[in-house]
N, C-alpha and C positions, 0 to 999 in steps of 0.2 A: 188893676192888683185882683181885683176879687175874682174879677173873671177865669183868671187865670187858675190860680189855688183851686179853684170850682176842676178848671177845667181837664190840669193833671191828672186828678183821684180819678178825673173818669174817664180821660184816656186809658190807667192802667187799670182800672177797672175791664175794662170792653177790651184790653190786648188780654187782657188773660183768659174772659170766657171764652177768647174765640179759639185760644189753644188747647181749654179745655172739648170745646164743643168739638172739633176735629181728630182731637184724642177721643173720642165718648164713640165718636163714629166710626170708626177704623174698628174700633175694639166692638164693634157688635158683632153679635149673633145671630141670621133669622133668625123669630121667634118660632116660624116653621117648622127647626131643627131643631128646637126645645119642647115642643107642640107634640114633635111626631118622637121623644123616646121617648116622655113623660106618658104617654099611649102606646108606645110599642107600634107605631104604625108605618110598617120598614113602606109603602108605596108612599106616603109623603113624604116618608123621608130619600129616598129613591128622588122625586122632582127636585131637590139640593144636589143629587147627586153631578158628575160633571163626567164627559161619556165615558171614561175609565179611569178606575179608582183604586189607589193602591190599598188592602183591608189587609187587614192585622186581627186574626180575630182566633183562636186557640189556636190551633195545629196549623189553622188557616196562615203566609203569610204570600199574599202577591199583588200584582196590579188583575183587576174584571170587567169586565163592559158592566156602564150601565146597571143592564139586564140582570149580570148572574152575580152582583154584590150584592142590586133589590132582593131577591132570593135566597142569597146568604145571611141577612136580615132576619126576614125574613121568616127563615128557621132558625135564629136565634130569640124571638123575638118569641118566636110558641116552645120554645123552652125555655125559656127563660123571660115571663112576663115581667113588664113594670112593674113596679109600685110606685121608683119614684123616680126623677129627677132633676139635680145640683147642678149650674155651671158654678166650677171654683175659683176658676182662673181662668183672664180673655187679652188680649193683646191683640197686635198688629197692627199694619203699613197701608200708606192705601192703595198695594196691586196684594197682597192677604191678608186672614186673620187666620187666629188660632182659639181653642178654646180647652178649656177640660175641665173634666167632669166626674161627679158620681152616678151612676145608674144601679141606682139597687132593684133589684127583681126578685120575685118569688122564691133563688134560688143562690140568692146568696147578690152581691156586690160588688159591684167591677167599674177600674179606670175608662173613662172614656178621651179618646181625644180624638181632635176631630181639627184638620186643617184645610180652609176655605182657600182658592185661589179666584179672583177678582178679573172677570172675563165682559169687557162692553156692561160693565155696571152692575152682573149679574152680580151672586155667590152660588159657588161651587166647588162641593165638598169633592179635596182634591184625594187626601187621605182621612184613612177613619182605621182608631185603635184601637179591639174594645180589650180589656186584658181582667179577666178576674183579678180581684185585692189580695192581699198574701191572705195567709187567715181563714183563707173564706173558704 
């Protein structure tokens, strides 16, 4: 009887922990992406680009090759050197993840939206939106 009283709470704790751990795993955004935004490093960010990336930035909104997208982001970082980057919200499931963040630059703040697809256990940026925040 005493063993049953101990086992049930332990099983419940284990089930809750496993659910939380798997949900956290699916919500994770690779640290390299966050660091690349903080440092304004287009080359590092491009390591996470899919072969083709849907990129929306200012007057650009199209699908670009990995190399084209890197050049566009490099130009953006040269015009808007980052001073900070924070993830506001993230989520996902087994095959995709997303993150919404704020990028602070020397020329204002931008809302960053990242959509990541998981291919063969590798996180690749499929869509990247950079929008100037209102009032900036």
